[in-house]
N, C-alpha and C positions, 0 to 999 in steps of 0.2 A: 415299152408300152406305158410303164408308169411315167417315165420321164416326159414322154410326148404328151400324156394326159395332163401332167402338171403344167406343161408349157401352154396347153390349150386353154387352160382356164386361168391363165396369168398367175400361177402360184397359189391359187385359193385352196387347192387341196393340201398342200404342204402347209399353209398358214393355219387352216382349220385343224389339221393334225397337231400342230404345235400348240395351239390354243387349247385342244382337248387335253394334251399331256400336261401342260401347265395347270389347267383346272383341276385334273385328277391329282397332281402332286399338291396342290393346295388343299384339297379335301383331306388327303392322307396325313399332311403335315398338321392340319388343324385337329384331326382326331387323335393324332399321337401326342400333340401338345397340350390338348385340353386337359387342365388339371381335375383329376377325379379325386375321390376319397382316399384311395391308396397312395396317390402322389403327393397329397397334402400330409399324410402321415408319415411317408417316407421323408418328405422334407423337414417336417417337424423333428424326426429322429435325427437326420443329418445335422440340423441346426443345433440341437441340444449336444450331440456328440462333438460337433466342431467347437462349441464353447468349452466343453470339458477338456479337449484335448489341444486347445490353442496354447501355443508357447510351451508345449510339453517338454521337460528336460529329463535326461536319464535318472538324475538323483538330485535330491533337494538340499541335502545337508551339506555340512562343511566338514572336511576330513583331513587328518594329516596324511600326507603322502610320503612314499619312500620307505615304508615298513610294511611287513606282511599283515600286521594288525590293520594298518591303514587300508591296505588293498581288500582286506576281508570286509571292513567297514564300508567301503564304497560299494563293493559287490552286494552286501546286504541292503544298503540303501537303494540300489538299483532295483533290487526285487521288491522291496517295500513301496517305493514310489510308483513303479509300474503297476503293482498289484492294487494299490489304492485308487489309482485313476481308472484302471480297468473295471474295478468294482462299481464306481460311479457310472460308468458307461453301461455296464450290465444292468444297472438299475433303471435305465431310461426304457420307457415302453416301446416295444418293437412292433413296427408294422407287420401284421401277420403274413403278408406276401413275402417279405424279407427275412423272416425269423431264422430261416435255415442258414442263410448266407451270413447274417449277422454273428450267429453262433459259430460259424466257421472262422469269420475273421477275428472274433475274440480269442479263439483258440490259437490262431496263428500269432496274434499279438501277444498272448501269454508266453508262447514258445519264444518269441523274440526277446521279450524282456529277460527270461531265463537264460537265453543264449548271450545276451549282452553282459549279464551278471557273471556267468561262467567265464566268458572270454575275457573279461576285465582281469579276473584273477589269473587266468592263463598267461596272458600277456605279461603282467607283473611278474609272474614266475619265470617265464621265458627270458626276461631282461635280467632279472635277480640271478639266474642260473648260467648266464653267458659269461663265464669266467676265463676259459682259455681262448687263445686266438681262433681255433677251430669253431668253437661254440659262438664266438662273436661273428665269425664269417658266416655261419648259418642262421644268425639271428634275423637279418632282414627277410628271407624267404619265410621263416617261421611266423614272424609278425605279420607279413602279408596275408599268409594263410589264415591267421586268426582273425585279422580285420575283415576278411572277406568271408569268413565262415558263415555269417547270418544272410549273406546276400540271396539265397534262394528263398529264404523265409520272407525277406524284404520284397522280393518281386511278388510272391505270393499274396502278402498283405495288400501290395499295391494294386493288385487285380481286384481284390475285394473292396478296397478304398474307392476306386474309381467306380465300381458298381454301386456302392452304397452312397457315394457323394460325401465321404468323411475323410479326414486327414489321419495321418500317422498318429498313433496315441502312445507310442513308446518313448518317444523323446530321442530315439536313434536315428530317426528320419532316414 
């Protein structure tokens, strides 16, 4: 019956329905895309955080490598560099509507910085301690596990980053 009605009026029913759907979609899109006060504040937050986090590196200093003292220094620098950058981000005024998500994201970023610092030392230790053929044979699997240890945190941070429109701020990308 519907098909015959559409044929009877030369497709005007279908055409009018399509025009109505397109018109409705345009209204919904315009309402969602219209920048309100919250969107402007969110954008300002994202812009400021993006400037702070642009080109983030795990650590900023120069270190001797190959020694335990050097590995400890790199680990300490990872913690200090990340903490300094995240303090700057935490000082950016938060849009009220996103304050809770921002706090969650910053906590995940802090945990990532700590994981990178810890894992750097663990990787150095695993390599240093692989003296026997059996230890060296197990080393690739151990290193792989350590390198992928922060993956779950990185995925969690990525969800918040997309939601907030901000980049990774740890330098561990």
